[in-house]
N, C-alpha and C positions, 0 to 999 in steps of 0.2 A: 917900338911904341907907335901906335897909329892914331893920328889926330882926328877927332870928329869935326867935320867941316860945317855940318848943319844938323839941326834936330827939328822934327815936325810931328805934332800929335795928329794922327789921322782920325782917331775916335777915342773914347775914354780908355780903351785897353790896347790900342795899337799905335806904335810909334815908328817913325821912319828916321833912320840915321844915315847921313852921308859921310863916308869915312875915306880919308886920304890913304889910298893904297895903289900906287901907280902901276906896279907890276900886275896886280890882279885886274885892274881896270883895263889894261891893254890886251889881256888874254882871255878874259871871261866871255862866255857865250850863254844865251838863254838856257835855263834849265840847270845850270851849275850852281854850286853852293860854296860857302866859305866855312871855316871853323874859327871861332873867336874865343878868347879868354878876356874877361873884363880886367882882371888883375892877376898877379902872380899866384894868388891862392885860389883862383877861380877855376871852375870846371870848364871843359871844352864843350861847346855846343855848336851844332851845324845850323846855318841859316842860309836860305836860298838867296841868291843875288837878284835884287829887284830892279837893277839898272846900273849902267856905268856911264862915265864921261871920261873916255881916254885922254882927251886934251887936258882936262883939269886933274886927271889922275885920281878920280873919286869913284867910290862904289856905294850904291844904295842897298841898305838892308831894311826890311820891315819885319817887326816881331810883335807878337801878341804876348801880353804879360800873363804867363801861366805857371811859372816855376820860380825857383830861387834865383837863378841867373838872370832871367828876364826881368824880375822884380828889381834886382840890382842895376841892371842895364838901363832901366827906364829913367833912372835919376842922373844918368850921364848927360852932360850938356855940351853944346858947341864949344870947341876950344879945349875940351878935355881929351884924354887919351885912353885907348884900349891896349891891353898888354900884347895880345896876338890877334892876327887877322890873316889866316893862311888860305890860299886857294889860287886859282879856281879848282874845284874838285867835282867829281862825278861826270857822267856823260851828258853832253849838251843835247837838247831837244832836236830831233831831226826835223828840219824845216824845208829842205830843198824839194822842188818839183810839185808843190801843192798849189792849186789854183783857187780852191774854195774851201775854207776851213771854218769850223765852229769852235770857239774857245770858251770853255765854261769854268768859271771861278766861283768857289763858295767860301765866304767869309775871309779868313786869313789867306786862303789859297789864291785869292785874287792878286796878292802881292807877287806870287810866282807866275800866275797866268798872264799878267800884264806885259812883262818883257817878251814872253812867247808870242803874244798877239802883235806886239810891236815889230818883232822880227818878220813875221809873216807879212805884215803890212809893208815893211821895207822892201821885201822881195816881190811885191806886186800882187800878192794873193788877195782875194776877196775875204774879208774877215767879219764874221758874225760873232759878236761876243755876248754871252749871257752871264750876269753876275748876280749872285744871290746872297742875301743876308737875313738874319732873324727879324730885324726891324731897321727903320730909317737911321736911328742913332748909331748903328754899327756900319753904315755905308762908308766905303773907302774907294778912292781912285776912279770915281765916275768920270771926271773930266779927262783923265789920262786915257781911259778906255774909249771915250767918245771920240778923241782925236785920232785914234788909230783904227777905228772900226767903221766898216761900211754900214753896219747895223749894230745897235746896242740895245739889249733888253735887261732891264733891272727888275729883279724879283725880290720881294720880302715875304717872309712867312705870314706876318700879320696884316699885310696890305697897307702899311703906313707910308710906303713909297713905291712907285713903279706899279708893277702887277703883283697881285697876291698869289702866292704858291711857291712851289720849289722849282729848281732850274730844269727839271725834266719836262715840265709842262710845255714851255715853248719849243723845246727840242723835239718832243713827239709831234707837236703841231706842224713844225716845218718838215720833218721827215715824212709825215703822212701826206702832206701837200706836194711831195715830190722833190723837195730840196735835195740836190745831189752833192752832198759834202765829200770832199776827198779825205777828210780827216776830222775827227772830233777829239779835242784835247780837254780832258777834265782834271781839274786840280782843286782839291779841297778836302773836307773830311772823308774818311774812308767810306762811310755809309752813302755819302753823296756820289762818290765815284762809282761805287757798286751799282747804284740805281741808274746812273747815266749810261753805264755799260749795258745794263739790262734793257734800257729803253732803246738803245741803238742796235742791239743784236738782231731783231727781226728785219732790219733794213740792210744788214751786211756792211755797215759803215765802219771803217777802221777807227778804233778808239785807243788813244794813248792816255795813260793815267800816271800821275806823279806820286810815288810812294814816299815822298819827303816826310809826311807826318809821322812815320814810324822810325825815322832815323834818330839815333842817340849820340854815338860818339863820332859818326861820320867817317870811319875807317873800315868798318866791318869786323873789328876785333871783338866788340862786345856781343855780337850776335843778335842784338835786339832788333835789328832791321832785317832779319832773315824773313824771306817770303817764300811761299810755295807757288810755282807756276805749273800749270797743266798743259803740256805740249805733246800733241799726238798721243794722248791717252796716258802719258807718263808724268808723274809728279817729280819736279826738279826743284832744287833749292837755289835761290839767288839772294844777293845782299843788296838792299836798296841803295846804299851809299857808294858801293863800288860798281856794281853792275848797272845801276840806274842813275838817278831815281826814276826815270821813265820806263814804263813797261807796257806791253800790249794788255789792254784792260780785259780782253776775253780770256787771257790765260791766268789771271791773278786769282788766288783763292782768298777772296775778301773776308770771308767769315773767319778763317784762321788768323789773318792779319788783325782783324778787329779784336779777336780774343786775346792775341798777344799784346796789343797796345794797351789793353785794360790792366794788364799785370802791373804796369808802372804808375798807375793813377794815384794810389794811396801814397806811394813813396814821394811822388812829385808834389802832391798836396802838402805833405808833412814838411818837405824842404822849403816850399813856398811860405808856409806859416812861420817857420823858423826865421827865414830871411826877413819877413815883415816885422817880427818881434825884435830882431836884432836892429833893424833900421829905427824902429820907434825908441829903442833905448839910446841909440847914438844921437838922435835929434831931440830927445826928450829933455 
């Protein structure tokens, strides 16, 4: 059993939990994830590690309430326990040797992008962070990004905070102005990562994307995180949770990945509705 040390609501649909898991806290690196179960009857879900405190033995996870398990998880309070909390899993983000990087986070992807930006900052790289949200109410982690970024740009689709537009707008502006990034890291919705990659392609800037959004069981056994990479003209299959979650953005077949991710939407929505109904009966 793993005790929840703290709970923080970041916005109406996103919650941060700090969990006591000393072994994970000592070994975890940016980009890796854990698998948890809320209780003995719960499903296993992967969540990317959003930060660690090795001295306190705690691990931060940030999740968006989108399905049955996250609906159940959102009611967990500090002092309560999780059944399982296994990790760290996946390949860590490669951060060595970079001097000037651009970290781009979209929505919930900012929770994954933030520790990556923090590690680049710790290693002495110049960090430009671009974070994007639909509107101001969904903004998360602004202060955290500002503390580890040499430059922070906040974008909202409706212009209610920061600049109006999507995250590719300032990226294109900087690249066209001659900004020489060693690496662009994009983490967020698949469609966002696709267009960040397309925006960077004319300038030849390396792009790393996290395929965390398509992971399901976190072990590769379900096949749901299967992706196709195009390498030297050949199509090869990889698994996001085992071989990734980070990949070269120029190699990912985003259209196929987006098509596959939509296959589970109806199932997840149905499970979420059942979980909500069950909770209402329990508290009614």
